N, C-alpha and C positions, 0 to 999 in steps of 0.2 A: 385517629391519622387517616384520613382520606386514603382508597385502594384505587389502584387504576386498573383491576380486574375488570369492570363491566363498564367504564366512562372512557378509556383510551381505547383507540386504533392501533396494536403495536407493529410494528414492518417485522419481515422474515420469519411470520410465527402464525401458528394456528391460531388462532383467538382463544379459541377454548381451549388450549395444552398451554397458555401462557398463565406462567405463576412465579414470575420472579420475584426475589425479595426487593426492598424498597435502600436505597443505598443514603443514607442519609450525611454523609460527610466524610475525608477522606483524606490519605495523609502521606507520603512519600510512593510507597508501591501498595499500600493497603488501604481499603475501602471500608466505612462502616458502618453496619448495618442496621436497620430501625431496630432488629430483634438486639441489638445487642455486640452480634457476632463482627470478628475483625479477620477482612478476607486477604489474603495473598492476591495481589492480581498479576498473573500469570503472561498476561493477552494485552496489555495497557488498554482492557476494553475492544475495542475496534482495532486494534494495531494506533492506535490515536493519541495516549496521552505517555506521552513519552517522557514526561517529566516528572510521570505521577500523578499524583492529586493533589488539589490546591498548594501548588508551587508559592512558597510567601511573595516569590518576588514579581510574578504577574499577576496574580494578586493584588500587588500592593499599583502596580500599573494600571490596570483595570479601575482600582479604586480613585486615583490619581484624575485619570482621565476623564472618569463619569464627575468627577469634580469642576473641571474646564469646560469639557465638551461631548455629548452625547453624543448628539450624530450631525453629520454635516451631510449631503446627496457627493459624490462622485463630480458633479459640476463645479464643485467648490474644492478647495486645496483644504489639506487637514496635513499639520504637523506630522503626526506619526504616521500618515501615509506614504511621504516620499521619504522620510527615512528610513523606514522598513522595506521600502522599494527599490534605495541605496544598499542596504544593507544585503539583502537579497543576492543583487547581482554583483556583491562585491565577493562574496561567499562561493557563488556559483560560475564568478571568470565572464559572465557575460558583458566584458566592457560596454560601453556603448548600447545597451539593451534597454529594452522597459519591460516594465509589471505590469497585468491585468489586473488588478483582484476583483474575485467573487466571492458566492458564498461558501462553495462549499470543493468538494474534488469534482464531481459531475459537471457541474455549470464550467469548470476551470476546463476539461476533458473537452464538455462540446464547443467552449470558444477556442480553445485551440484550434479546433477543427477548422473552426472559422476561420480565425487567422491566417490558417495556411492556405485553405482555399482562396482568401484572400488578395493574400500577397502574390500568390501562384497566379494568380488571373485561373483558376480554374475551379469556376461557383460552382461547380456539379463534379468535382473531382473528386474520385475513387480515394478511398482511404481503409490503408492493408492494416487488418491489426489479427490475433491469433483466436483461435478456437480456447475453449478453456481459459479465457483471461475476463478479468473482470474491470467493467471501468466506471462505473456508476448504474444508478436506476428508476435514471430518464428512459422516455421511450429513442432518444438520440444514445444515449450510453447503451440500454439496452441492445441498441442496436452492433455498436462499438464492442460489445462484449463478448466474448465465446462461452455462453455461460448456460448451461443445459436449463437449469430452476426457469427461466425469461423464454427461452425461445420461443415456446409457443407463441408469446404478446409483440413482438413484431417482427419485421420482414428487414431482414439488413440490405437487403439488396436497394429496398427502397428509399435508403439512407446513404447508399452508395456507398457501402461497407461489402471488405471483400475479407473472408478471413482463411489463414491459412495453419496447416497444423503445429504446433508446439514443438520447442527441442524438451520431448519428454524423454529422457536418455534412458532411465529405470521400467519405462514400459516398451523400451524396442521401440520407438516412434522412428519414422523414417530409415525401418529396417534394422537396424543398431543398437545397442546398448553401451557401445563405446559413446563415451561426453562430447569426446570432441568431433569425432564421425557425425552425430546425432547435431549438435552443435553448424557444422558445417552443412551439415544439409536442410537445415532447420533456414538458414541463412537464403540459402540457394532455392528455398520454394517463397519467399516473398521476392527474392528477385526475378523469378520466372511469373509469379502474380503480377508486379508490375511490366515484363516486359510482353505480358498474357493482353492486358487491357492498352498497351502502351504507356511508356512515361508520360507524353503529352497529356492523358488521361488521369493519371496519380497524384493528387494532391498531397497527400503524406502517409507514411508509416508511422502509426501508435503504438507503445509495447510498453510493458512491465520493464525496468530492466532487475529486477529482482525480489526483492520482498509481495506478497498477493496473497489472496485467499485461494487462491486456484493451487496453491502446494506444490508448484513448477517452479526450482530455480536453475535460469538457464547454465548451461557451459561456459566456462570463461572465454571461450572464442567466440561468442555469441552476439555479444554486443559490438565487439571493432569489426566483427565481419559484418554485422547491421549498418551500422552507420559507413563504412568502405562500400558498401552495394545500391544505400540510397543518397551515397553523395555523388556516386559513380554516374547516377541515372538524374544526377537532381531531380530529388524527390523528399519533400525535407522530414526528418524523422525527429518524431515526437516524443520526451520522453516520462509517460505516465508516473510519478514518481510521490504519487499522493499516499500509498503504502511506506517503500523503501526511502524516501529521504527523512532529512534532520538524524542520523547515528543513527536509522533504525539498523542497517545495513552496513554500519564503521565507518560513512564517509558523512560531510555535509550531506551529497547527493549520489544514491549509488553506481550513476556514471562513472561519476569519479576514478572508481578504483582503476579506469583504465587510461587517466588521462588524457590531454587535451584533445588525444584522435579519437574518444567515446563521447566527445562533447556533441549533445543533443542540435537542432534548429531553432527547439521551444519546451520547456518542460512544464507540465505541471503539478502544484503544490495542494495538500491541504494537510490535514490530523494534524501532525508533528508542527505545523507551521505554525500555532498557537499553545503546542502542547497539550491540543484539544479545550483549553478555557475555554473560550468562545468561538464559534465557526466562523472559519478564513478556510478561503483556496488561494489562489494563483496561478494565473499562465505566465512565464518567463519565456519573453522573446531573445533572441539572437541581435544583434545590431544590425544585422544582414534582415532581418524578417522585419523590424521594426521601421527599420528604414523602408522599404517598401507599403508601408503603411502611413509612413508618415502626412503624406499629402493625399491620405483620402477618408473619406467620412466611414467611421467605425458605428454600422446597427445594433449596436449590442449591449446589453449590461440591464443592472435589474436594480433596484432601490438601495438595495443596503451593499452593494458592492464595496470593498473600499472601509467598508463602518470604521470612524474612528477607533470608538473602543476594541475593538477586533484586532485594527493595524498596533494600537498601544498594548495590547497584552502578546502580540506577534515580535515585536522588538523589544519585550521583556524576555520574550523566549528565545529569541537570537542571542540572548547577550548570557541568559542563563546556562546556551547550550556551550557558548567559550570562557566564558568562566569557570565555570564548575567542569570543563574540561571532558565532557559529555561523549561528543564523539568519538575520543579516544578508547573514555573509559569502556560506551559500549562494544569494538572492536577487540581489547581483553578481553574485557567478559565472555561476549558471544565467542572467541575462541576456547576460553574454558569450557562454558555451557556446550557446544558443541562436541568439545575431547571427552566428557561425559555423555554425552548421549551416545558415540560412538562406541563407548564402552559398554553401555548398556544394550547397547545390541546386541552386542557379544553373546550378552544374557539371555537374549530374552527371541526367540525364532520369531513370534508373530512382526518384532519389526524390521521392515525388508528393506529400509533406505532411512537413510538422515541426509536432509538436504539442509544449502544454507550456511552459517557459521563466519558469516563473514560480521555479523556485527550479533546485537540481540536478537536473534531471527533465525529458527529453524523450525524445521518441517520433519515430523517423524511418519513415515506413510507405514503402515501396518495392511499387513500382508496373511492369508488364509493357508500359502503356501510358498517359504523361501523360494524353494529350488524354480518352481515356473511361474512366481511372481501374480501368483492368483489374488485378486482384492477381495478382500474381508466382506464388500458387496461392492455391487457395482457404483459407479459415481453416479450423482453425487449423495445419497443415500446412506445415514450415517450407520453403522452397525447397533445391535442394542447395547450389546456387550459395554463398547467404548462410551456411547450415552451414560452405564452405571457405572463405568470406572470414575470420567467425569462428574458424575454427582460424589461419588466416595468422594471425590477428591474435595471437594465442595464443603464435604462435613466434616471435612476435618482441617476449612480454611484456607483451602487454595482454589481459585477459580482457574478452571484450565479451557481452553478455545481447541474446538474442534471441528471438521468440518468433514463429508465422507469419510473414508478410511484417514483420516489426517487430524495428527495433534496438531497444534499450530501454533509455537510457543514464542512470546515477544513480550517478555516484560518491560517495565518501562527502565530507562534508562539511570536511573538513582536506586534503581534496587539495591539493597543492603546484600552483600556478596554472603552472608549466612541464611539471609532468607533465597536464595537462589539454590542454596547446596543442600537446603532442607527442602525446598521444592520439587528438585530433583531426586532427593531421595524417597521422597513419597511417588512420583510417579514409577519409579524405580518398582517401589514393594504393589504398587494396584496393580502393575504390566503383568507381575508375579502371580498375583489373586487373580484377577482375571482372565489371566492368557496362561495357566500354569503349562498347556503342552505348548505353547507358540500358537494356539488356534483362538 
């Protein structure tokens, strides 16, 4: 079997250090490796395989569509594209809105910014985003992101991006560890940024409503406050639901936890949209935003936008979420997982905080000192001991994801309950082994 080690340029790693195993198959929440091992995937790979691996209904839908029509550009109609758009609008409650299909989350976020600027008549309008956020790795998305790893590669101001501090209550953002106070002050920071630049010069605010690789889960009062602040100032609110959508946070879309009062003007999707079976992203526009663009030329789009194979996969994925009641299952199992992690926190001094739990997504933050909340290492460096823990879990057949001082748990929504329990028990045991005194 050909090895990728010397021929493929891999993302987000030092090439000389890349040594990942080869995956040859998968089923449910497990991956099958070329060396014969079967690995339980506790991160849905990149928080994208919400339906697990090789979901039969999605694979069959791709096969059927390939036999009928593999490709036509978006200049022509395609049945699965129209059906998927209608299904998304219905699940989101965006009656009268429209869907623009993209290839992935990054170009969805770029196009959402384009649409917000064009619809508002502010072609160079500022976009307010958060520090320690992630919206993609293209140049524009690196500017939108508050990511320390790519900060030196791009000038956010050149892209009209304004960053505000995140609602990171655990580490005392805005001078408070109280979630409610932190959430309120974080909203005030967004409002102040808009007011400073002038609402007439700000086209949109783009935020992640919940799950993300930054590991910050905003307090409950943050999103409703953000919606109110942007609405009052007549600035569009874009919800980046690339990671948080499709059941990951216990709802079809994370903002729905707040009801219609939390509905954004635009939202971006990818990852769980097809359960990662094929590449596909989308921008969902409210009826009001869509109406403003109805008689204007859109100078955007890529050749494969709205690819029929991908849209067929997306339509099958939405049906699977609904028919198998996976949104509700994520909420139930996520609550159970969160309770187990909180119990784990009481046993391990190294666990400073546990966040999430609205669905099958949770963040464990490890600290060197629980009293001072001092991190094990400076963000975004991952401590060697945590890397060793992840490697030990892999040797026992469980794949864990970490970033910085965080362990990110986001298993497929189809994970077997016993497999989930076994993985959490393994994590409990490994924390005791690698951090016996909590350090």
